[in-house]
C-alpha positions in Angstrom: 0.0 0.0 0.0 2.8 2.5 0.9 4.5 1.8 -2.4 1.3 2.6 -4.3 0.9 5.8 -2.4 4.4 7.1 -2.9 4.5 6.0 -6.6 1.4 8.2 -7.0 3.4 11.2 -5.8 1.6 11.5 -2.5 3.5 12.2 0.8 3.4 9.0 2.9 1.9 9.6 6.3 1.6 6.3 8.2 0.2 5.9 11.7 0.8 9.5 12.5 -2.4 10.2 14.5 -4.2 8.7 17.4 -8.0 8.6 17.6 -9.2 8.4 21.2 -12.4 6.6 22.0 -14.1 5.3 25.2 -15.3 1.8 25.5 -18.7 2.1 27.2 -18.7 0.9 30.8 -21.5 -1.0 32.3 -22.3 -1.6 36.0 -22.5 -5.2 36.9 -22.6 -7.4 40.0 -20.5 -10.2 41.4 -21.9 -12.8 43.8 -19.2 -14.5 45.9 -19.6 -18.2 46.7 -19.2 -18.1 50.5 -19.2 -15.5 53.2 -17.5 -16.3 56.5 -17.1 -14.2 59.6 -13.8 -12.9 60.8 -12.7 -10.5 63.6 -13.9 -7.1 62.6 -16.0 -8.2 59.7 -16.1 -11.1 57.2 -14.3 -12.6 54.2 -15.5 -14.2 51.0 -14.3 -17.5 49.6 -14.5 -18.1 45.9 -14.0 -21.7 44.7 -12.6 -22.2 41.3 -11.9 -25.1 39.0 -11.4 -23.2 35.7 -10.3 -19.6 36.2 -11.0 -17.9 32.9 -9.5 -14.7 31.6 -12.9 -13.1 32.2 -12.9 -14.3 35.8 -9.4 -12.9 36.4 -10.3 -9.5 34.8 -13.5 -9.4 37.0 -11.5 -10.0 40.2 -8.9 -7.4 39.2 -11.6 -4.8 38.8 -13.3 -5.8 42.1 -9.9 -5.7 43.9 -9.2 -2.2 42.5 -12.7 -0.8 43.1 -13.1 -2.4 46.6 -9.7 -2.7 48.1 -11.2 -3.4 51.6 -13.0 -6.5 50.6 -11.3 -9.7 51.6 -11.8 -12.3 48.8 -9.9 -15.6 49.0 -9.7 -18.3 46.4 -9.7 -22.1 46.7 -8.6 -23.7 43.5 -9.2 -27.3 42.5 -5.6 -27.1 41.2 -3.4 -24.1 42.0 -0.8 -25.4 39.6 -3.2 -25.2 36.6 -1.9 -22.9 33.8 -3.7 -19.7 33.0 -4.0 -21.1 29.4 -2.5 -23.8 27.3 1.2 -23.3 27.1 1.3 -20.5 29.7 4.2 -20.4 32.1 2.0 -18.9 34.7 -0.1 -21.0 37.1 -3.2 -19.8 39.0 -1.1 -19.6 42.2 1.6 -17.6 40.5 -1.0 -15.2 39.2 -2.4 -14.8 42.7 1.0 -14.2 44.2 1.8 -11.6 41.6 -1.5 -9.7 42.1 -1.9 -10.1 45.9 -4.7 -12.6 46.0 -5.0 -14.9 48.9 -5.5 -18.5 47.8 -5.4 -22.2 48.8 -5.3 -25.5 47.0 -8.3 -27.9 47.1 -9.4 -27.4 50.7 -10.0 -24.5 53.0 -7.0 -23.9 55.3 -7.5 -24.6 59.0 -6.5 -21.1 59.7 -9.4 -19.7 57.7 -11.8 -22.0 59.5 -10.4 -21.0 62.9 -10.7 -17.4 62.0 -14.4 -17.9 61.2 -15.0 -20.1 64.2 -13.7 -17.4 66.6 -16.6 -15.2 65.5 -19.2 -17.9 66.0 -18.4 -18.4 69.7 
């Protein structure tokens, strides 16, 4: 294409401008799986088998928009890859982005934390 333009005697201007646009936002809701008490409030537990790119994006938005909410994950396999061929596992992603997680079962510490509030 550029050859055709220059051969026609026209000054070539390629990717010189940026056109700004806004992707329309929409308000939505997220329903956590479990809500457990803890000292001073509560925490949510989200159980995940498959953790899709959409799920990860949702949780990044929730984390940014509600930094005081305590959401913890329990994965059926924390060593599962984000996608086929990915070097990153679910656990690695959580570590990188500051998500609390566990593998397969709820840690006893989480249960003790919740039990203290039920007494």
